[in-house]
C-alpha positions in Angstrom: 110.1 105.7 156.7 113.5 104.1 158.0 116.1 105.4 155.4 120.0 104.4 155.7 121.7 106.7 153.5 124.9 105.0 153.2 123.5 102.1 152.0 120.5 103.4 150.4 118.4 101.4 152.2 114.9 102.0 152.4 112.7 100.3 155.1 108.9 101.4 154.1 106.7 101.5 158.0 103.4 102.7 157.4 101.0 103.9 160.3 97.1 102.9 159.5 94.9 105.0 161.8 91.9 103.0 161.0 93.6 99.4 162.8 95.9 101.6 165.0 98.5 99.4 163.4 102.1 99.9 162.1 102.7 97.7 158.9 105.8 96.9 157.3 106.2 97.2 153.5 108.0 95.9 150.8 108.3 98.7 148.8 106.1 102.5 148.8 106.5 104.5 145.3 105.8 107.5 147.4 108.0 106.9 150.0 110.6 107.0 147.2 109.8 110.3 145.6 109.3 111.7 148.8 113.0 110.8 149.7 114.2 112.3 146.1 112.5 115.4 146.7 114.3 115.6 150.2 117.8 114.1 148.5 117.6 116.8 145.6 116.8 119.6 148.0 118.9 119.2 150.3 122.0 118.5 148.1 120.8 121.1 145.4 121.0 119.1 143.0 118.9 116.4 140.3 119.0 113.3 142.0 119.1 110.0 140.2 119.5 106.5 142.5 118.1 103.4 143.2 116.5 102.9 146.5 117.2 99.7 148.2 113.8 97.8 149.7 112.5 94.4 150.8 110.7 93.8 147.9 113.3 95.5 145.3 114.8 98.2 144.4 113.0 101.4 143.2 114.6 104.4 140.5 113.9 107.6 141.3 115.0 110.5 139.9 114.1 114.3 141.5 115.2 117.2 138.3 116.5 120.3 140.2 116.7 123.2 138.5 117.5 126.8 140.1 117.2 126.0 143.2 113.8 124.3 142.5 112.4 120.8 142.6 111.1 120.7 138.5 110.1 117.0 138.9 110.3 113.5 140.6 109.9 109.8 138.5 110.3 106.9 139.8 110.6 103.2 138.1 110.6 100.0 139.2 109.8 96.1 138.7 106.1 95.4 139.8 104.7 91.6 140.4 102.3 89.4 142.3 102.9 88.1 145.5 99.5 86.9 146.3 96.5 86.4 145.0 92.8 85.6 146.3 89.4 87.3 146.8 88.4 90.7 148.9 84.6 91.3 150.4 84.7 94.5 150.8 81.7 95.9 152.9 80.5 99.3 150.8 78.0 101.2 152.7 77.0 103.2 149.5 76.3 99.6 147.4 74.0 98.8 150.6 72.5 101.5 150.4 71.7 101.2 146.8 70.1 98.3 146.6 67.5 99.5 149.6 66.1 101.9 147.3 66.1 100.3 144.4 63.8 97.2 146.3 
């Protein structure tokens, strides 16, 4: 994740070990939650902030109470950006098929 605090912008960049590849995401909920936890911890207070991302803003609320992170919630809008079919090679289902024939 690349975070620009002056403008509350997050650029989610993930590493996929199986592909040995980096991928830019349009938004990242877990990254936003992690950022909220860090901001609450570093400022020792509750955080409620919109984090701008390429696909739109995600709001994070990190509740802080007596020097501890109490809870984290995120909210935002989700939309379909692509449609199609996925063909997944599932070794478990192939194993089941060989035992039933």
